N, C-alpha and C positions, 0 to 999 in steps of 0.2 A: 504493500500500500504506500509506503514511503521509501524512496530510494535516495540515499545520501551519497555524494561523491565530491571530489575536489581536494581531499587531504593529500599529504605528502611530506617530504623532508625539505626544510627550508632553513636558511641560516638566520641567526638573530638579526633583527631589523628588517627582515624580508616580509613578504605578503603572500597570502593565499586567499582564494575565494571558495567557500563551500556552497554547494547547492543541494537542495532537497526537493524532489519532485513527488507529488502525490498522484497516484493512479488508481483506476478501478471505479467503482460506483461511488460517486461523490455528489451530494446535493449542495453542501456548503462547507467551507473551511473556516472555522472560528480562529481562536488564537493559535499561533505557531511559535516555535522557538528552537533554541539550541541549548543543549546541556553538554557538559564534558566530564570525563572521569579519568583521572590520572591513577597510575598504579598505587594501591594502598590508600587511596582517597575515596570519599563518597562522591557520587554524581552531584554536580552542582550546576545551577542555572547560569548560563553565559549571557543570553539575551532572549527577549521575547518580543513579539509584535502582534497586535490585534488585527482583526479583519479591517478595521478602520485606519490602520497605520500607526497606532500609538505604540511607541517602543519603550523598552526598559533594558538596562544593562547592569551586569555585575560591576561593582566598583573597580575591580582589577582590570577590566577591559574597556571601561568608559574612555572615550576619546581615541581609542585605537581600533575598535571593531564597529562595524556598521551592519545592522540587519535591515533587510528589505524583502518585499514580496511582490510577486507578479501573479495576481489572482487569475488572470486569463490563462497563464501557463501552469497554475497550481504549484508554483515553485516559491520557496523561500531561500534567501541567500544570506551568507554571512561573510562580509568582506573583513579580512583580518590584516591589519597593517602593524608595522613596528613590533613584529612578533618577538617574544622573549622565550627563553628556555622553559620558564614556568608555565607557558601556554601548552606545553607538550601534554597531550591527552588523546583519548578517543572521544570524538565529538559525535553527539547523537542529535538528530532532529526529532521534533515531536509536533504533533498537530491534533487539534480537537476537531473532529470531522463528523458531519451529519451525512449519512449515506443516502437517505431517502427523505423526501418531504414528510413531516409528521413524526419522524423517528427522533429519538434522543441522540445527543452527541456521544462519541467515544473517543478516547485518547489513543493515538497510534504513535509508534516509535519506529525510526529508521534503524538500519543495521549497524550504524556507527562507521566513522571514517577516521583513520589515524592521522594525527597531526604531530609531527616531530620537529622541534626547533633546536638545532644543534649546529655548532661550527665544525 
């Protein structure tokens, strides 16, 4: 239902753009966002965006990361600039999706994409 891609290995100070595309039976996509989980750590919220475009960011990424979405393409993006070694983690996208009109929403998660920041 959610396919995330765009991770990779980048040097400190570099940039990456993550994408997450929703597919399948979809009536509406509500809030979407990105979480990350580093080894030994709990999964944490990185950034979120509502269907109306209201955004929020973790303090550690504010000013460096930008979340956006293209509702027509059913895709959410995370532009990551000025990357630091501490940004190294598996990044997961999530979306609150209504599959059919009249149905309640469900939360879906992508499979995760590895981001490694290292020199």
